[in-house]
C-alpha positions in Angstrom: 29.4 -21.6 -33.0 32.1 -19.1 -32.2 33.0 -18.9 -28.4 32.5 -15.1 -28.5 28.9 -15.4 -29.8 28.1 -18.0 -27.1 29.5 -15.8 -24.4 27.5 -12.8 -25.8 24.3 -14.9 -25.9 24.8 -16.0 -22.4 25.5 -12.5 -21.2 22.2 -11.3 -22.8 20.2 -14.1 -21.4 21.5 -13.5 -17.8 21.0 -9.8 -17.9 17.6 -10.2 -19.6 16.7 -12.4 -16.8 17.9 -10.2 -14.2 16.1 -7.2 -15.8 12.8 -9.1 -16.2 13.1 -10.2 -12.4 13.7 -6.6 -11.5 10.8 -5.2 -13.3 8.6 -8.0 -11.9 9.5 -7.2 -8.4 9.0 -3.4 -8.8 5.5 -4.0 -10.3 4.7 -6.3 -7.3 5.7 -3.8 -4.8 3.7 -0.9 -6.6 0.7 -3.3 -6.7 1.1 -4.1 -3.0 1.4 -0.4 -2.2 -1.7 0.5 -4.1 -3.6 -2.3 -2.2 -2.3 -1.0 1.1 -3.3 2.6 0.4 -6.8 1.5 -0.8 -7.2 -0.7 2.3 -6.2 2.1 4.6 -8.5 4.5 2.9 -11.5 2.1 3.3 -10.5 1.7 7.0 -10.6 5.4 7.5 -13.9 5.8 5.6 -15.4 3.0 7.8 -14.1 4.6 11.0 -15.6 8.0 10.1 -18.9 6.3 9.2 -18.9 4.4 12.5 -18.2 7.6 14.6 -21.2 9.2 12.9 -22.0 13.0 13.1 -20.3 14.9 16.0 -22.6 15.0 19.0 -23.3 18.0 21.2 -22.2 17.8 24.9 -24.8 16.2 27.1 -26.3 18.3 29.7 -24.4 18.2 32.9 -27.3 19.0 35.3 -28.0 22.2 37.2 -25.5 24.7 38.2 -25.8 24.1 41.8 -25.3 20.3 41.7 -21.9 18.9 42.6 -21.2 15.3 42.1 
């Protein structure tokens, strides 16, 4: 094999590996971001469900009472 061809092949393999690793990491970050957003949305929904409908103020007693 010619030395130039070996160098070209090595260059292609190295850059291909770097490119594949970068794509893999970006996809992992995007997957984790989507999972975090879904988890936060579920927590917000659970918090709203737990708080229930808004309640009216409780009666405070008669006007002349002072506590």
